[in-house]
N, C-alpha and C positions, 0 to 999 in steps of 0.2 A: 525251286526256291523263289525265284522272281523277287528277291530282295536285294540288299546292297552288300557287296563284297568289298572289304577293306584290306589292302595289301600294305604292310609296313615292315620295316626292318627292326622294330623295337616296340614291344608292348609298353615298356617304361616310357618311351618318348611319346607314344600315342596317349598315354594316361596323363603325362605332364602337360602337354600342349594342345591336345585335341579331344579330350574326354567330353567336353561340353558339346562339341560338334557331333560326336557319336551319340550322346544322350539325346540330342535334339532330333536326330534321324530316327532313333528308336521311338521317341515320343510322338513322332509324326506318323507312326504306324508301320514302319518298314522293318522287316526282318533283317538282321545284320550278322554277317559272318566275318570274323577277323582272322587273317592269315599272318603269322609272325614266326620268326625263326627260333624263338625261345619262349618258355613258359616261366613267368616270374610272378611274384606276389601280386603285382598290380593287375594281373589278369582277372583276379577275383572280382574287381570292381565291374568289369565289363560283363562277366557272367551274371552278376547280381542285377544288372539293368536289362538283362535278357539277350545278350549277344552270345553267339557260339564262337568258339575259338578252335582253329585248326593249325597245327604246327607245320611249318614249311622251313626246315633247316637249310641255311645257306651261309656262306662266308660274306659278311657285310663289306669287307675290305678286299682290295686287290681284284685282278682280272684273271680268270681261268676260263678260257673259251668253252671247254667241255663241261665244266661245272655250271657255267652260266647258261649254256644251251639246255642242260638238264633242268635248271630252274625255270626257264621259259616253258619247257614242255610240261613240267609239273603244274605251273600256273594254268596252262592251256587245259590240262586234264581236269583240274579243279573247276574251271569255268564251264567246261562241258557238262560236268556232273551237277553243278549247282544252278547253272543257267540264271545268273543274276541279271537284274534289270540295269544295273550299273556297277562299275568297279571304281573305287577310290584308291589312288596310289600315292604313297608318300616316300620320299627319299630316292636315291639314285637307282638302285637295282630294281625295286618294285616298279618305279616309273618306267624304266627301259624294258625289262623283261616281262613285267606285268602288262605293259603297253603292247608289246609284240603279241602276247597271248590274247589280249582283248581284241586286237585287230583281226587275228585269225578266227576268233569266235564271234565276231560281230557284236561285241558288248561295248556300249558307250563307256569311255574312260574319262574320269575327272582326275587329272594329274596335278599334284602340288610340287613345284620345284622349290625345295627348301634351301637350295644352293647348288652350284654347278659342280662342286667337287675339286679336289686338288689337281686332277689330271687336266681339267680345262683351265684352271687358274694358272698352272705352271707352264703350259704351252708345250710345244714339240710334237712328236709323232703321236704321243698318247692323247694329246688334245684333239688331233684330227680324228683318231679312232673313236674317241668318246663322243665327239660331235656327230659322227656317222651313226653311232649307236643311238644317240638321242633322237636323230631324225627317224630311225627305224621304230623306236619305241613310242615317240610322241607325235609322229607325223599324222596319225589319224585320230588323235584324241578328240573327244567331244568338246572338252574345255580344258585349258591349261591355266592353272593359277600360279602366279609368281609372287615372291615375297619382296622383291625390290625391282625398281625400274631398270637398273643396269642389267640384271639377268634377263629381264624380258626383252630389252632392246637387242642384247647379244643374240638371243635365240631367234628373234624375228630376222635379224641380219643373216644368220647362218641357215635359215630355212627350217628351223626346228619347230617354230610356232608362227602364228600369223596375228593379224590385228584383232582377232576375236578373243585372244587370250586376255586374262584379267589380272590386274595387280591387286593383291590383298595387303593389309597392314600386318605382314608377317603371319604368325599364328595368333596374334592378338593377345590380350591379357585379361584374365578373369579378375575384374576390378572388385568383386566381392571377396575373393580369396586373398588378393594382394591389396591390402589397404594401406593408406598413408600413415606411417609410424612417426611418432614424435622424434625429432632430431636429437642426437646425444647432447648433453650439456657441455658448455664451454669449459673444458678442464685442461686446456693447454696442450692437447695431443691430437694427432690425426691418425686414424686407422684406415688402411686401404684393404680392400677385399677382392681377390681374383676368384671367380667361380667357374669351374669347368675342368675338363680333363687337361692334364699337363701335356699338351702337344705343341710342336714347333709352330704350326700354322695358327694356333690360338694366341701366339705371342708370349709364351711362357718364358722363353729365353730373354726377351726384352724386359719382362716383369722381374725376373731374377736379377738382371744387371742393374735395373733401376733401383730395386730394393737395396742392393749392395752399396750403390753410390749414395743414395739418400740417407740410409741408416748411418753410414760412415760419417756423413756430414752433420746430421742433426742429433744423433744419439751419443756422440763422443763426449759431449759435455752438456750440462744443463745451464751453463752460463750464457749470457747474451740474449736471453729471451726467445730462443728458438724452440718451437714446440717439439715434443717427442713424437716419433712416428712409429707405426707398426704395419708390417706388410703380412697379410693373412692369405692363405690359400684354402679353398674349399673344393675338394674334388679328388678324383683318382690320379695317382702318379703313374705315368707310362714309363716303361723300362729304361729308356735312355736317360731319363732325368732323375732317377732315383738317387744316384750318387751325388749329383749336384744339390738335390733337395736335402739330403742328409747333412751335407757340409754346411749349407746355409742355415739349416735348422739348429745344428750344433753351435753355430756361432751367433745365434740370436738374430739373424738377418730376416728370416721369414718364420712364420708360424703356420704349421700345417694342421688344419682342423679336421681332417678326415673327409668322410662323405656323409651326406644327409639326404633324406627324402623331403625335407622341408627347409627351404633356404631362408624363409622369412625372418626367423630370429637372428640369423647371422647377418643379414642385410641391415636389420634394425640396430645392430650393435656397432656399426661402423659409420664413419663420416662420408665415405666415398667408395664406389666400386670401380674396378679397372678391368677393361676388356680390350687388350691390344691386338685383337685378331687380325689376320691378313685378309680374310674374306668370310662373309656370312650370307645366309639367305636373308634373315632378319634376326638380329641378336636377341634371343629371349632373355638372356641375362640382363642386358641393358634395359629392356622393357619392364621386367619384373623389379629391377632396382629402382627405376624411376617411379613405378607404381607404388613402391614402398616409401617414396619421398626422399630418395637418395640421389645426389649428383653422380654423374657417370663420366669417367674418363675413358675414351675409346678411340679407335683408329679411324682416320678419315678415308674409309673404304666403303663400297656398297654393302648394305646390310648392317652397318654400324652407324655411319654418319646420319642416316635418316632418323635414328632414335634420339639424337641430341640436337638441340639448338645451341650452337657453339657460343659459349660465354654466358648463356642464360640458364640452361638446364644441366650443363656439364661442359667439358672441354674436349677438343679433338687434338690428337697427335698424329704424326706421320707413322704409317705402318712400317714394320721391320726396322725401326730406328730406336735403339735404347736411349740415344742422346735426346731425341725429341720427346720420348715418354718421360725421361727424367726431368726435362725442362718444364713439361706440363704439370707433372706431379708437384714440383717445387712451386710452380705458380699457384696451384690449388692450395698448398699449405699456407702460402702467404695471404690468401684471401681472408677478409674479416669473417668471423663466425656467422654474423648475421647474413652475409652474402651467401655462405654455404647453405644456410637454412632456406633462404629464398630460392636458391637453385633447386633444392629438393622439392619445394612446393610447386615450382613452375614445371618441373619434370613430371610430377603427378598430374598436373593440369594438361600437359601435352599428351600423356598417355590416355587420359579420359577423352580427350578431343579427337585423337587420331588412331588409337590402337585398341579400342574396346573389342574384346573377343566376339561380342554379339555381331559385329560387322562380318566376321568370318562365317559364323553360324548361318546368318541370313543368306550369304552368297551360296553356300552349299545347298541349303534347303531350296533356294530358288532354282538352281540347276537341276537338282534331283526331281523337283516338281515338273520341270519342263520335260525331262526324259520320261517320267511316269505317264505323261499325257500325250506322248507322241503316238 
């Protein structure tokens, strides 16, 4: 083969956030094979641009030593067969077990740390084990890309990475696809939108609690000049939160919009997006919202705070605190409409200045070019 092998845990995620990188690699004349655990509709895009796709089933969540060892051996067998000039890895298991396989096969690895995962963030023995696995998987990587400075500093401190690692602006944003939309007219109401899976670590509990408090205060009466508010959710509901979602929906506290392959019209229809996540590599939701000209309320944690200039393009709240999120949401509601519009415009300018996806594309092509000429 002597081309590029890409290991990912999701074809959908690769398409949403990295398809421009893959297309640029193909356009540069490299043969590309993508390994992923499932075949979905988005895979057709990669086939159309000339990529080959190989299925590599594995459980993206949890740790099973035997299954994870088998995954590493399967990656090793694939690399021996394909003999790629470089392997690109995304997300935790491809980074770790793909990295181990690349090390055994002598294949240069370009790893992208999109976040360290719940095990590292929550601490304890699982953190120690995960750090050890990261050292084994990334210890000999040709180049490690990080999406925020905090993750990079942690990995350097723990001996996972060194100073040659590179910080990227997350996955960047396709600024031609995500264009600045006109802000909704001033009609005396404020709509908030949460985009993502309903997971505890994404802050869905805090969003639910905030919605209940704010709707109770602002929607109980139309007197007094208080604007009407609406809390929307766009994304899959996970098991533990189905009952809570059903209750809040039935009482008119939140509005579940289902799922979509195109977030743009939903972002364009609201005044503000909310991402109270506990940790991120770099929040794509925040970047895409800002690119569409919408203010963002997000948590003051690595991977979220970098996406917002607090008070200028959006507002920061404390993570894991419904009280803080509620206070920030009410602060946003009280802002003049003109200031909300300005926040959206300044958010777009920030993304154009700092998070253009072309920055990420150029970084990958530069490293692949170095490897190709060794």
